[in-house]
All heavy atoms as an XYZ file, in Angstrom:
964
protein
N     -36.592     39.102     35.726
C     -36.719     38.006     34.770
C     -36.390     36.694     35.520
O     -35.486     36.585     36.305
C     -35.712     38.237     33.631
C     -35.857     37.245     32.558
S     -35.452     38.076     31.049
C     -36.344     37.140     29.887
N     -37.165     35.670     35.191
C     -37.145     34.384     35.864
C     -36.621     33.335     34.859
O     -37.182     33.271     33.748
C     -38.525     34.043     36.382
C     -38.756     32.714     36.810
C     -40.120     32.538     37.503
C     -41.015     31.546     36.781
N     -42.214     31.335     37.518
N     -35.601     32.547     35.270
C     -35.066     31.518     34.436
C     -35.230     30.140     35.185
O     -34.759     30.057     36.297
C     -33.635     31.729     34.091
C     -32.996     30.674     33.241
C     -31.558     30.920     32.935
C     -30.946     29.798     32.107
N     -29.497     29.971     31.907
N     -35.835     29.247     34.515
C     -36.033     27.920     35.152
C     -34.691     27.086     35.071
O     -34.112     27.124     33.907
C     -37.136     27.103     34.435
C     -37.211     25.695     34.901
C     -38.466     27.841     34.687
N     -34.256     26.473     36.131
C     -33.058     25.710     36.084
C     -33.495     24.242     36.329
O     -34.124     23.912     37.316
C     -32.062     26.106     37.207
C     -31.692     27.586     37.095
C     -30.863     25.189     37.245
C     -30.872     27.935     35.848
N     -33.126     23.355     35.383
C     -33.401     21.933     35.478
C     -32.205     21.198     34.944
O     -31.610     21.609     33.923
C     -34.651     21.537     34.739
C     -35.913     21.811     35.512
O     -36.032     21.382     36.728
N     -36.898     22.395     34.876
N     -31.805     20.117     35.593
C     -30.718     19.265     35.112
C     -31.071     17.817     35.318
O     -31.705     17.469     36.316
C     -29.395     19.639     35.889
O     -28.417     18.730     35.438
C     -29.507     19.500     37.352
N     -30.666     16.992     34.374
C     -30.872     15.506     34.552
C     -29.959     14.901     35.647
O     -30.145     13.770     35.995
C     -30.589     14.949     33.186
C     -29.686     15.925     32.493
C     -30.091     17.259     33.063
N     -29.040     15.739     36.119
C     -28.081     15.269     37.156
C     -28.706     15.302     38.557
O     -28.035     14.943     39.528
C     -26.810     15.952     37.004
C     -26.031     15.792     35.754
C     -24.759     16.492     35.737
C     -23.983     16.233     34.392
N     -22.758     16.960     34.304
N     -29.915     15.851     38.572
C     -30.694     15.896     39.864
C     -32.053     15.215     39.557
O     -32.468     15.241     38.449
C     -30.776     17.283     40.371
N     -32.725     14.800     40.638
C     -34.046     14.147     40.433
C     -35.037     15.092     39.768
O     -35.015     16.303     40.061
C     -34.477     13.751     41.783
C     -33.326     13.890     42.634
C     -32.326     14.842     42.026
N     -35.869     14.517     38.875
C     -36.930     15.294     38.271
C     -37.908     15.688     39.363
O     -38.125     14.961     40.291
C     -37.581     14.459     37.151
N     -38.525     16.867     39.227
C     -39.505     17.231     40.218
C     -40.671     16.198     40.277
O     -41.012     15.612     39.311
C     -40.048     18.537     39.655
C     -38.885     19.087     38.892
C     -38.256     17.879     38.231
N     -41.211     16.073     41.484
C     -42.296     15.133     41.651
C     -43.642     15.838     41.853
O     -44.588     15.302     42.432
C     -42.025     14.141     42.805
C     -41.758     14.869     44.122
C     -40.898     13.202     42.554
C     -41.588     14.062     45.354
N     -43.715     17.037     41.326
C     -44.954     17.885     41.432
C     -44.801     19.067     40.513
O     -43.865     19.125     39.657
N     -45.745     20.009     40.632
C     -45.681     21.183     39.815
C     -44.699     22.271     40.241
O     -45.074     23.297     40.733
C     -47.152     21.729     39.856
C     -47.592     21.274     41.224
C     -46.921     19.947     41.510
N     -43.392     21.917     40.098
C     -42.348     22.855     40.481
C     -41.107     22.525     39.663
O     -41.094     21.527     38.926
C     -42.048     22.846     41.953
C     -41.542     21.497     42.418
C     -40.183     21.188     42.483
C     -42.478     20.511     42.939
C     -39.745     19.967     42.942
C     -42.056     19.257     43.382
C     -40.683     19.003     43.370
O     -40.238     17.777     43.812
N     -40.138     23.378     39.736
C     -38.831     23.179     39.005
C     -37.749     22.925     40.060
O     -37.902     23.329     41.223
C     -38.522     24.342     38.118
C     -39.398     24.368     36.944
O     -39.342     23.518     36.040
N     -40.334     25.308     36.860
N     -36.612     22.464     39.664
C     -35.506     22.230     40.527
C     -34.987     23.530     41.215
O     -34.626     23.614     42.322
C     -34.385     21.516     39.831
C     -34.724     20.073     39.431
C     -33.703     19.481     38.511
O     -32.945     20.175     37.797
N     -33.677     18.161     38.468
N     -35.011     24.576     40.348
C     -34.548     25.881     40.846
C     -35.049     26.966     39.924
O     -35.392     26.713     38.769
C     -33.037     25.941     40.968
N     -35.103     28.198     40.456
C     -35.408     29.367     39.721
C     -34.289     30.419     39.915
O     -33.906     30.661     41.058
C     -36.772     29.935     40.153
C     -37.939     29.044     39.923
C     -36.998     31.327     39.492
C     -38.195     28.735     38.448
N     -33.804     30.930     38.831
C     -32.775     31.998     38.844
C     -33.420     33.299     38.513
O     -34.071     33.389     37.401
C     -31.656     31.642     37.856
C     -30.469     32.635     37.768
C     -29.692     32.659     39.071
C     -29.574     32.281     36.666
N     -33.330     34.280     39.369
C     -33.897     35.572     39.049
C     -32.733     36.602     39.361
O     -32.299     36.641     40.450
C     -35.140     35.896     39.824
O     -35.637     37.193     39.460
C     -35.035     35.773     41.265
N     -32.307     37.314     38.308
C     -31.126     38.186     38.473
C     -29.921     37.275     38.835
O     -29.667     36.317     38.067
N     -29.289     37.614     39.921
C     -28.122     36.822     40.294
C     -28.446     35.816     41.447
O     -27.571     35.265     42.045
C     -26.999     37.713     40.814
C     -26.420     38.469     39.600
O     -26.330     37.954     38.493
N     -25.998     39.702     39.818
N     -29.754     35.718     41.766
C     -30.169     34.908     42.923
C     -30.854     33.617     42.457
O     -31.753     33.612     41.633
C     -31.085     35.702     43.829
O     -30.452     36.927     44.210
C     -31.466     34.943     45.085
N     -30.357     32.494     43.050
C     -30.929     31.181     42.758
C     -31.683     30.666     43.921
O     -31.179     30.665     45.061
C     -29.803     30.221     42.400
C     -30.232     28.772     42.053
C     -30.841     28.742     40.626
C     -29.059     27.807     42.159
N     -32.916     30.201     43.731
C     -33.741     29.643     44.768
C     -33.934     28.158     44.405
O     -34.587     27.880     43.383
C     -35.133     30.359     44.788
C     -35.008     31.816     45.165
C     -34.860     32.738     44.161
C     -35.074     32.224     46.498
C     -34.778     34.067     44.419
C     -34.979     33.563     46.801
C     -34.793     34.525     45.763
O     -34.674     35.800     46.071
N     -33.400     27.285     45.159
C     -33.641     25.814     44.883
C     -34.835     25.335     45.548
O     -35.226     25.775     46.647
C     -32.414     24.925     45.302
O     -32.426     24.761     46.715
C     -31.023     25.514     44.856
N     -35.468     24.389     44.892
C     -36.590     23.582     45.584
C     -35.889     22.639     46.536
O     -34.678     22.388     46.459
C     -37.369     22.868     44.534
O     -38.068     23.694     43.706
N     -36.626     22.195     47.533
C     -36.131     21.213     48.429
C     -35.696     19.963     47.726
O     -36.420     19.499     46.848
N     -34.605     19.462     48.092
C     -34.130     18.170     47.505
C     -34.206     17.081     48.599
O     -33.898     17.274     49.748
C     -32.672     18.287     47.037
C     -32.545     19.127     45.798
C     -33.089     18.420     44.576
O     -32.983     17.194     44.411
N     -33.774     19.146     43.721
N     -34.602     15.926     48.157
C     -34.620     14.736     49.000
C     -33.699     13.750     48.366
O     -33.115     13.943     47.323
C     -36.065     14.149     49.179
C     -36.699     13.748     47.859
C     -36.904     15.174     49.937
C     -38.060     13.057     48.020
N     -33.491     12.588     49.010
C     -32.460     11.629     48.640
C     -32.909     10.670     47.531
O     -32.973      9.441     47.682
C     -31.981     10.862     49.810
N     -33.292     11.245     46.373
C     -33.609     10.416     45.222
C     -32.384     10.346     44.324
O     -31.788     11.395     43.962
C     -34.774     10.973     44.390
C     -36.041     11.001     45.289
C     -34.966     10.159     43.151
C     -37.265     11.654     44.578
N     -31.912      9.128     43.995
C     -30.809      8.988     43.086
C     -31.366      9.320     41.661
O     -32.279      8.785     41.180
C     -30.340      7.513     43.097
C     -29.171      7.303     42.163
O     -29.267      7.694     41.013
N     -28.226      6.565     42.630
N     -30.768     10.356     41.002
C     -31.293     10.804     39.728
C     -31.142      9.783     38.583
O     -31.828      9.869     37.595
C     -30.517     12.108     39.445
C     -29.259     11.989     40.229
C     -29.632     11.164     41.459
N     -30.213      8.870     38.742
C     -29.948      7.852     37.717
C     -31.016      6.744     37.812
O     -31.601      6.327     36.846
C     -28.524      7.287     37.856
C     -28.320      6.133     36.878
C     -27.460      8.366     37.633
N     -31.253      6.243     39.017
C     -32.171      5.096     39.206
C     -33.569      5.548     39.557
O     -34.519      4.722     39.420
C     -31.650      4.155     40.336
O     -31.688      4.951     41.611
C     -30.199      3.719     40.074
N     -33.746      6.738     40.074
C     -35.014      7.186     40.552
C     -35.419      6.580     41.896
O     -36.546      6.811     42.412
N     -34.494      5.873     42.527
C     -34.736      5.176     43.808
C     -34.344      6.107     44.953
O     -33.392      6.915     44.813
C     -33.989      3.876     43.879
C     -34.366      2.846     42.841
C     -35.829      2.330     42.974
O     -36.228      2.097     44.118
O     -36.466      2.209     41.914
N     -35.018      5.914     46.089
C     -34.652      6.631     47.267
C     -33.440      6.035     47.903
O     -33.261      4.818     47.909
C     -35.814      6.586     48.354
C     -37.044      7.494     48.047
C     -38.150      7.133     48.926
C     -36.621      8.933     48.201
N     -32.545      6.894     48.474
C     -31.341      6.390     49.158
C     -31.656      6.572     50.622
O     -31.457      7.651     51.228
C     -30.131      7.211     48.723
C     -28.863      6.737     49.523
C     -29.867      7.053     47.231
N     -32.101      5.480     51.267
C     -32.471      5.552     52.668
C     -31.728      4.498     53.515
O     -32.254      4.088     54.577
C     -34.000      5.321     52.843
C     -34.899      6.324     52.059
C     -36.372      5.902     52.220
C     -34.668      7.729     52.555
N     -30.513      4.118     53.119
C     -29.769      3.088     53.826
C     -29.385      3.584     55.243
O     -29.468      2.722     56.175
C     -28.451      2.750     53.047
O     -27.756      3.928     52.698
C     -28.803      2.009     51.776
N     -28.965      4.795     55.415
C     -28.739      5.404     56.654
C     -28.784      6.944     56.517
O     -28.710      7.411     55.427
C     -27.392      4.913     57.293
C     -26.225      5.270     56.501
O     -25.959      6.488     56.236
O     -25.490      4.336     56.072
N     -28.816      7.670     57.628
C     -28.985      9.110     57.532
C     -27.856      9.796     56.847
O     -28.002     10.833     56.121
C     -29.347      9.758     58.916
C     -29.861     11.124     58.707
C     -28.156      9.730     59.855
C     -31.191     11.264     57.950
N     -26.614      9.303     57.046
C     -25.464      9.934     56.402
C     -25.492      9.814     54.872
O     -25.284     10.746     54.165
C     -24.146      9.394     56.950
C     -23.841      9.859     58.310
C     -22.495      9.378     58.792
C     -22.111      9.971     60.115
N     -20.701      9.518     60.563
N     -25.803      8.588     54.385
C     -25.909      8.380     52.906
C     -27.094      9.162     52.374
O     -27.001      9.716     51.253
C     -26.032      6.866     52.611
C     -24.693      6.225     52.711
O     -23.643      6.787     52.451
N     -24.696      4.942     53.119
N     -28.227      9.238     53.123
C     -29.345     10.003     52.688
C     -28.978     11.500     52.511
O     -29.287     12.103     51.552
C     -30.497      9.826     53.661
C     -31.800     10.479     53.171
C     -32.938     10.174     54.144
O     -32.853      9.292     55.043
O     -34.001     10.869     53.990
N     -28.329     12.025     53.535
C     -27.878     13.383     53.474
C     -26.885     13.654     52.355
O     -26.979     14.666     51.634
C     -27.314     13.836     54.863
O     -28.269     13.561     55.873
C     -26.947     15.300     54.825
N     -25.957     12.711     52.132
C     -25.002     12.899     51.064
C     -25.700     12.957     49.711
O     -25.352     13.769     48.851
C     -24.039     11.698     51.050
C     -22.865     11.888     50.098
C     -21.919     10.685     50.128
C     -21.031     10.897     51.336
N     -19.958      9.862     51.389
N     -26.722     12.140     49.519
C     -27.470     12.163     48.208
C     -28.178     13.468     48.089
O     -28.161     14.050     46.981
C     -28.466     10.974     48.205
C     -29.199     10.896     46.794
C     -28.264     10.621     45.630
O     -27.610      9.575     45.652
N     -28.239     11.507     44.667
N     -28.778     13.953     49.156
C     -29.432     15.295     49.052
C     -28.448     16.383     48.668
O     -28.716     17.201     47.824
C     -30.068     15.683     50.407
C     -30.541     17.081     50.469
C     -31.235     14.704     50.758
N     -27.263     16.371     49.280
C     -26.271     17.410     48.979
C     -25.701     17.235     47.526
O     -25.432     18.174     46.856
C     -25.099     17.286     49.976
C     -25.559     17.695     51.380
S     -26.254     19.348     51.566
C     -24.717     20.382     51.390
N     -25.597     15.977     47.044
C     -25.115     15.735     45.703
C     -26.227     16.272     44.705
O     -25.881     16.872     43.649
C     -24.917     14.286     45.417
C     -23.667     13.798     46.100
C     -23.454     12.254     46.045
O     -24.441     11.523     45.733
N     -22.306     11.795     46.396
N     -27.500     16.092     45.020
C     -28.552     16.615     44.192
C     -28.515     18.154     44.153
O     -28.633     18.760     43.104
C     -29.901     16.111     44.696
C     -30.124     14.663     44.562
O     -29.381     13.995     43.796
N     -31.077     14.084     45.245
N     -28.291     18.767     45.295
C     -28.178     20.249     45.371
C     -26.936     20.761     44.552
O     -27.055     21.733     43.896
C     -28.144     20.685     46.806
C     -29.493     20.643     47.556
C     -29.297     20.690     49.055
C     -30.434     21.755     47.066
N     -25.907     19.980     44.709
C     -24.673     20.377     43.977
C     -24.894     20.382     42.480
O     -24.500     21.273     41.727
C     -23.565     19.402     44.319
C     -22.255     19.748     43.706
C     -21.113     18.889     44.233
O     -21.311     17.787     44.727
N     -19.880     19.367     44.131
N     -25.671     19.380     41.965
C     -26.005     19.282     40.532
C     -26.841     20.474     40.115
O     -26.632     21.082     39.078
C     -26.691     17.959     40.237
N     -27.798     20.858     40.971
C     -28.628     22.011     40.677
C     -27.790     23.292     40.630
O     -27.971     24.153     39.697
C     -29.850     22.130     41.606
C     -30.617     23.371     41.399
C     -30.774     20.898     41.497
N     -26.979     23.482     41.639
C     -26.058     24.652     41.652
C     -25.186     24.688     40.412
O     -25.039     25.752     39.791
C     -25.193     24.604     42.868
C     -25.923     24.924     44.282
C     -25.000     24.514     45.403
C     -26.355     26.331     44.373
N     -24.618     23.596     40.088
C     -23.750     23.570     38.882
C     -24.488     23.837     37.584
O     -23.975     24.545     36.709
C     -23.061     22.184     38.815
C     -21.956     21.961     39.816
C     -21.394     20.584     39.865
O     -21.856     19.673     39.101
O     -20.433     20.399     40.612
N     -25.737     23.464     37.526
C     -26.572     23.769     36.372
C     -26.833     25.312     36.221
O     -27.010     25.814     35.166
C     -27.914     23.060     36.439
N     -26.692     26.012     37.424
C     -26.836     27.443     37.335
C     -25.462     28.098     37.376
O     -25.383     29.323     37.652
C     -27.689     27.887     38.565
N     -24.417     27.338     37.101
C     -23.042     27.824     37.121
C     -22.668     28.390     38.454
O     -22.050     29.534     38.553
C     -22.823     28.865     35.989
C     -23.104     28.229     34.618
C     -22.978     29.176     33.464
O     -22.889     30.434     33.700
O     -22.950     28.695     32.321
N     -23.014     27.699     39.544
C     -22.663     28.095     40.910
C     -22.099     26.872     41.668
O     -22.119     25.772     41.117
C     -23.890     28.623     41.643
C     -24.448     29.938     41.128
S     -25.707     30.611     42.204
C     -26.586     31.653     41.098
N     -21.585     27.121     42.856
C     -21.102     26.128     43.741
C     -21.689     26.381     45.148
O     -22.327     27.376     45.382
C     -19.562     26.117     43.832
O     -19.161     27.303     44.532
C     -18.925     26.044     42.460
N     -21.260     25.525     46.086
C     -21.741     25.739     47.499
C     -21.190     27.034     48.040
O     -21.726     27.607     48.982
C     -21.303     24.580     48.345
C     -22.185     23.374     48.123
C     -21.693     22.245     47.487
C     -23.488     23.386     48.499
C     -22.482     21.126     47.298
C     -24.344     22.316     48.295
C     -23.801     21.159     47.689
N     -20.057     27.574     47.453
C     -19.524     28.876     47.895
C     -20.473     30.002     47.635
O     -20.358     31.073     48.293
C     -18.205     29.133     47.200
N     -21.440     29.848     46.695
C     -22.404     30.858     46.364
C     -23.633     30.858     47.298
O     -24.425     31.762     47.302
C     -22.865     30.683     44.914
C     -21.848     30.949     43.934
O     -21.233     29.948     43.414
N     -21.487     32.162     43.637
N     -23.775     29.790     48.113
C     -24.966     29.587     48.951
C     -24.944     30.628     50.113
O     -23.942     30.705     50.842
C     -25.066     28.163     49.480
C     -26.284     28.026     50.418
C     -25.179     27.206     48.263
N     -26.062     31.357     50.262
C     -26.127     32.285     51.365
C     -27.114     31.862     52.430
O     -27.038     32.351     53.558
C     -26.495     33.709     50.837
C     -27.816     33.724     50.147
C     -25.409     34.261     49.917
C     -28.425     35.096     49.929
N     -28.012     30.886     52.160
C     -29.033     30.480     53.071
C     -29.426     29.046     52.763
O     -29.643     28.705     51.661
C     -30.255     31.423     52.956
C     -31.439     31.056     53.805
C     -31.187     31.513     55.248
C     -32.409     31.517     56.170
N     -33.216     30.358     56.210
N     -29.503     28.247     53.823
C     -30.011     26.854     53.704
C     -31.168     26.681     54.690
O     -31.174     27.261     55.812
C     -28.918     25.869     54.006
O     -27.844     25.947     53.148
N     -32.097     25.830     54.281
C     -33.185     25.418     55.150
C     -33.141     23.918     55.197
O     -33.245     23.234     54.126
C     -34.564     25.865     54.603
O     -34.643     27.262     54.624
N     -33.029     23.397     56.410
C     -32.979     21.897     56.533
C     -34.186     21.479     57.332
O     -34.455     21.960     58.439
C     -31.668     21.448     57.271
C     -30.462     21.984     56.570
C     -31.643     19.964     57.447
C     -29.162     21.672     57.240
N     -34.885     20.494     56.751
C     -36.046     19.913     57.417
C     -35.769     18.493     57.695
O     -35.406     17.759     56.796
C     -37.297     20.058     56.497
C     -37.552     21.506     56.099
C     -37.072     21.973     54.879
C     -38.244     22.318     56.886
C     -37.313     23.272     54.514
C     -38.467     23.626     56.536
C     -38.044     24.141     55.378
N     -35.930     18.048     58.953
C     -35.584     16.695     59.333
C     -36.731     16.087     60.112
O     -37.520     16.810     60.750
C     -34.298     16.622     60.163
C     -34.319     17.415     61.438
C     -33.133     17.090     59.313
C     -33.090     17.299     62.291
N     -36.913     14.782     59.952
C     -38.008     14.110     60.669
C     -37.675     13.771     62.135
O     -38.551     13.425     62.889
C     -38.419     12.856     59.932
O     -37.335     11.985     59.880
N     -36.360     13.788     62.499
C     -36.016     13.369     63.853
C     -34.784     14.178     64.255
O     -33.685     14.037     63.723
C     -35.683     11.871     63.872
C     -35.348     11.342     65.245
O     -35.206     12.155     66.185
O     -35.323     10.153     65.460
N     -34.917     15.050     65.208
C     -33.844     15.933     65.647
C     -32.619     15.096     66.215
O     -31.522     15.595     66.288
C     -34.313     16.943     66.709
C     -33.381     18.096     66.875
S     -32.974     19.116     65.462
C     -34.436     20.033     65.248
N     -32.904     13.813     66.544
C     -31.776     13.010     67.047
C     -30.795     12.739     65.906
O     -29.634     12.267     66.165
C     -32.317     11.674     67.593
C     -33.020     11.853     68.933
O     -32.804     12.906     69.612
O     -33.827     10.973     69.268
N     -31.212     12.903     64.656
C     -30.247     12.774     63.504
C     -29.464     13.979     63.160
O     -28.626     13.986     62.338
C     -31.107     12.388     62.222
C     -31.688     11.000     62.329
O     -31.126     10.092     63.022
O     -32.707     10.772     61.645
N     -29.707     15.086     63.927
C     -29.097     16.379     63.643
C     -27.530     16.281     63.539
O     -26.960     16.806     62.594
C     -29.426     17.431     64.674
C     -28.749     18.720     64.486
C     -29.230     19.636     63.580
C     -27.607     19.057     65.196
C     -28.579     20.836     63.347
C     -26.963     20.260     65.004
C     -27.475     21.158     64.075
N     -26.878     15.651     64.447
C     -25.406     15.617     64.431
C     -24.857     14.898     63.194
O     -23.927     15.419     62.551
C     -24.837     14.905     65.691
N     -25.451     13.816     62.820
C     -24.976     13.132     61.596
C     -25.310     13.887     60.306
O     -24.495     13.983     59.400
C     -25.642     11.757     61.500
C     -25.231     10.814     62.658
C     -25.880      9.484     62.502
O     -25.382      8.639     61.804
N     -26.974      9.325     63.289
N     -26.512     14.501     60.202
C     -26.823     15.363     59.071
C     -25.858     16.508     59.008
O     -25.351     16.878     57.966
C     -28.308     15.869     59.210
C     -29.219     14.676     59.020
C     -28.540     16.964     58.205
C     -30.695     14.983     59.412
N     -25.620     17.202     60.134
C     -24.744     18.335     60.242
C     -23.337     17.970     59.794
O     -22.637     18.776     59.136
C     -24.778     18.895     61.655
C     -24.211     20.294     61.700
O     -24.677     21.211     60.918
N     -23.264     20.559     62.600
N     -22.890     16.803     60.145
C     -21.496     16.367     59.759
C     -21.379     16.314     58.254
O     -20.445     16.815     57.648
C     -21.206     14.992     60.349
C     -19.888     14.371     59.975
C     -19.653     13.009     60.509
O     -20.373     12.599     61.432
O     -18.827     12.321     59.897
N     -22.342     15.717     57.541
C     -22.270     15.558     56.116
C     -22.519     16.940     55.490
O     -21.729     17.364     54.590
C     -23.332     14.564     55.596
C     -23.047     13.176     56.208
C     -23.320     14.544     54.096
C     -21.698     12.551     55.926
N     -23.555     17.637     55.886
C     -23.837     18.985     55.373
C     -22.608     19.890     55.498
O     -22.210     20.549     54.560
C     -25.031     19.615     56.162
C     -25.254     21.067     55.870
C     -26.110     21.448     54.854
C     -24.698     22.048     56.618
C     -26.365     22.802     54.621
C     -24.931     23.390     56.353
C     -25.792     23.714     55.326
O     -26.028     25.060     55.106
N     -22.020     19.902     56.611
C     -20.814     20.767     56.908
C     -19.663     20.497     56.096
O     -18.813     21.387     55.801
N     -19.512     19.206     55.551
C     -18.359     18.873     54.780
C     -18.402     19.503     53.403
O     -17.377     19.518     52.682
C     -18.257     17.333     54.610
O     -19.319     16.804     53.801
N     -19.484     20.102     53.008
C     -19.648     20.747     51.694
C     -19.367     22.307     51.788
O     -19.384     22.898     50.757
C     -21.068     20.523     51.141
C     -21.299     19.112     50.640
C     -21.618     18.082     51.548
C     -21.128     18.827     49.274
C     -21.743     16.780     51.053
C     -21.326     17.512     48.845
C     -21.625     16.585     49.713
O     -21.803     15.202     49.259
N     -19.096     22.786     52.941
C     -18.890     24.218     53.125
C     -17.590     24.528     53.811
O     -17.091     23.746     54.663
C     -20.018     24.862     53.928
C     -21.352     24.804     53.178
C     -22.227     23.817     53.574
C     -21.632     25.727     52.283
C     -23.498     23.759     52.918
C     -22.877     25.692     51.599
C     -23.781     24.704     51.946
N     -17.010     25.680     53.504
C     -15.892     26.255     54.283
C     -16.590     26.946     55.502
O     -17.369     27.804     55.360
C     -15.143     27.283     53.441
C     -14.180     28.089     54.188
O     -13.784     27.743     55.324
O     -13.756     29.167     53.641
N     -16.242     26.410     56.644
C     -16.947     26.850     57.890
C     -16.853     28.393     58.064
O     -17.799     29.037     58.520
C     -16.380     26.182     59.112
C     -17.210     26.341     60.344
C     -16.845     25.492     61.472
O     -16.384     24.323     61.262
O     -16.935     25.927     62.619
N     -15.819     28.984     57.687
C     -15.599     30.476     57.872
C     -16.591     31.236     57.014
O     -17.038     32.400     57.365
C     -14.225     30.908     57.477
N     -17.065     30.662     55.890
C     -17.988     31.340     54.970
C     -19.311     30.550     54.835
O     -20.000     30.741     53.756
C     -17.307     31.541     53.620
C     -16.172     32.507     53.690
O     -16.271     33.554     54.243
N     -14.998     32.106     53.207
N     -19.631     29.713     55.780
C     -20.863     28.931     55.625
C     -22.090     29.838     55.604
O     -22.071     30.943     56.147
C     -20.922     27.978     56.830
N     -23.129     29.363     54.981
C     -24.301     30.199     54.848
C     -25.151     30.285     56.142
O     -24.916     29.472     57.076
C     -25.130     29.469     53.784
C     -24.700     28.048     53.932
C     -23.261     28.056     54.263
N     -26.060     31.212     56.164
C     -26.999     31.199     57.262
C     -27.890     29.981     57.106
O     -27.984     29.380     55.957
C     -27.910     32.518     57.136
N     -28.532     29.560     58.160
C     -29.311     28.308     58.088
C     -30.300     28.168     59.263
O     -30.059     28.706     60.329
C     -28.259     27.204     58.174
C     -28.887     25.814     58.174
C     -27.829     24.730     58.309
N     -27.710     24.368     59.732
C     -26.864     23.440     60.115
N     -25.987     22.936     59.344
N     -26.737     23.163     61.459
N     -31.363     27.361     58.994
C     -32.164     26.945     60.053
C     -32.344     25.435     59.862
O     -32.313     24.921     58.669
C     -33.501     27.646     60.147
C     -34.498     27.358     59.072
C     -34.393     28.345     57.967
O     -34.114     29.483     58.266
O     -34.673     28.018     56.792
N     -32.541     24.728     60.989
C     -32.866     23.270     60.915
C     -34.126     23.088     61.765
O     -34.180     23.492     62.934
C     -31.708     22.455     61.551
O     -30.532     22.774     60.768
C     -31.969     21.018     61.414
N     -35.121     22.483     61.090
C     -36.350     22.322     61.734
C     -36.788     20.874     61.704
O     -36.810     20.297     60.638
C     -37.424     23.239     61.014
C     -38.828     23.070     61.639
C     -36.976     24.643     60.953
N     -37.310     20.379     62.881
C     -37.896     19.057     62.885
C     -39.358     19.220     62.421
O     -40.070     20.023     62.907
C     -37.840     18.408     64.229
C     -38.482     17.025     64.227
C     -38.316     16.311     65.593
O     -37.230     16.337     66.223
N     -39.394     15.747     66.049
N     -39.785     18.320     61.474
C     -41.094     18.340     60.962
C     -41.801     16.985     61.219
O     -41.114     15.996     61.408
C     -41.153     18.723     59.476
C     -40.651     20.129     59.251
C     -40.359     17.749     58.642
N     -43.100     16.957     61.117
C     -43.856     15.740     61.346
C     -43.664     14.721     60.262
O     -43.568     13.497     60.480
C     -45.330     16.051     61.528
N     -43.536     15.199     58.997
C     -43.399     14.264     57.845
C     -42.858     15.013     56.651
O     -43.126     16.182     56.439
C     -44.827     13.715     57.533
C     -44.816     12.581     56.629
C     -46.188     11.916     56.549
N     -46.196     10.812     55.610
C     -47.226     10.398     54.999
N     -48.439     10.903     55.344
N     -47.184      9.444     54.162
N     -42.170     14.292     55.859
C     -41.550     14.810     54.652
C     -42.026     14.000     53.430
O     -42.464     12.894     53.582
C     -40.015     14.798     54.685
C     -39.425     15.882     55.653
C     -37.981     15.474     55.987
C     -39.536     17.239     55.134
N     -41.901     14.504     52.191
C     -42.357     13.823     51.003
C     -41.681     12.395     50.973
O     -40.485     12.302     51.238
C     -41.841     14.697     49.864
C     -41.762     16.036     50.419
C     -41.322     15.870     51.862
N     -42.455     11.447     50.534
C     -41.951     10.080     50.381
C     -41.409      9.481     51.646
O     -40.613      8.531     51.605
C     -40.969      9.951     49.190
C     -41.575     10.312     47.824
C     -40.624      9.958     46.712
C     -41.276     10.122     45.383
N     -42.157      9.035     45.013
N     -41.792     10.089     52.796
C     -41.349      9.610     54.067
C     -39.835      9.583     54.257
O     -39.314      8.769     54.990
C     -42.003      8.232     54.408
C     -43.480      8.297     54.538
O     -44.028      9.223     55.247
N     -44.202      7.454     53.850
N     -39.152     10.529     53.669
C     -37.742     10.660     53.825
C     -37.439     11.307     55.127
O     -38.291     11.681     55.901
C     -37.043     11.484     52.669
C     -37.267     10.786     51.325
C     -37.570     12.917     52.695
N     -36.132     11.312     55.484
C     -35.671     11.822     56.827
C     -35.151     13.202     56.785
O     -34.982     13.838     57.805
C     -34.683     10.865     57.428
C     -35.277      9.480     57.614
O     -36.157      9.307     58.357
N     -34.717      8.523     56.846
N     -34.767     13.708     55.608
C     -34.175     15.000     55.433
C     -34.491     15.635     54.086
O     -34.528     14.941     53.067
C     -32.606     14.977     55.667
C     -31.883     14.063     54.658
C     -32.010     16.388     55.680
N     -34.766     16.935     54.120
C     -34.955     17.693     52.890
C     -34.259     19.000     53.084
O     -34.359     19.617     54.147
C     -36.416     17.915     52.615
C     -36.687     18.733     51.382
C     -38.198     18.867     51.024
O     -39.064     18.352     51.766
O     -38.442     19.505     49.983
N     -33.518     19.424     52.025
C     -32.760     20.739     52.112
C     -33.042     21.640     50.906
O     -33.096     21.069     49.805
C     -31.238     20.466     52.277
C     -30.918     19.546     53.463
C     -30.476     21.789     52.359
C     -29.497     19.116     53.569
N     -33.241     22.884     51.143
C     -33.339     23.876     50.076
C     -32.316     24.949     50.358
O     -31.834     25.104     51.476
C     -34.748     24.465     49.977
O     -35.053     25.145     51.150
N     -31.971     25.721     49.274
C     -30.913     26.728     49.403
C     -31.248     27.934     48.572
O     -32.024     27.848     47.584
C     -29.558     26.150     48.948
C     -29.036     25.007     49.794
S     -27.547     24.370     49.202
C     -27.084     23.317     50.592
N     -30.601     29.009     48.962
C     -30.588     30.257     48.182
C     -29.146     30.599     47.958
O     -28.310     30.560     48.844
C     -31.272     31.406     48.901
C     -32.769     31.089     49.253
C     -31.235     32.701     48.132
C     -33.424     32.078     50.190
N     -28.792     30.866     46.703
C     -27.414     31.129     46.300
C     -27.438     32.456     45.455
O     -28.372     32.770     44.786
C     -26.812     29.954     45.545
N     -26.286     33.160     45.520
C     -26.101     34.396     44.771
C     -24.819     34.339     44.058
O     -23.709     33.980     44.578
C     -26.141     35.618     45.732
C     -25.888     36.897     44.944
C     -27.490     35.635     46.470
N     -24.785     34.799     42.753
C     -23.550     34.823     41.932
C     -22.788     36.057     42.376
O     -23.321     37.079     42.682
C     -23.872     34.970     40.490
C     -24.225     33.605     39.860
C     -24.290     33.773     38.315
C     -24.740     32.413     37.759
N     -24.706     32.503     36.324
């Protein structure tokens, strides 16, 4: 059984998808970019603030599914410039207990939606 997860505390989808899908005890989030859900504006002041907004958006989606970052088992990080990796990793890592951090891949891509610098999706389990 599939349950759609949507919250006004994260940006509304910009295409034919939902913020997340819960099936059984497993949550699959869509990729989040640095859109401020209150203003609808992109947060692109610097890579750290951009990453923080992405993580705040993911946190809102997780909370809407009654989960936290402790439930995350897998993350996928897409970045436009691998030179930003250390700064993205610093912010991303601050949301997890390193001993129980999820599996992850980080991939540099040619381009991301709305020309952002980072997009992150997650899989979480209750």
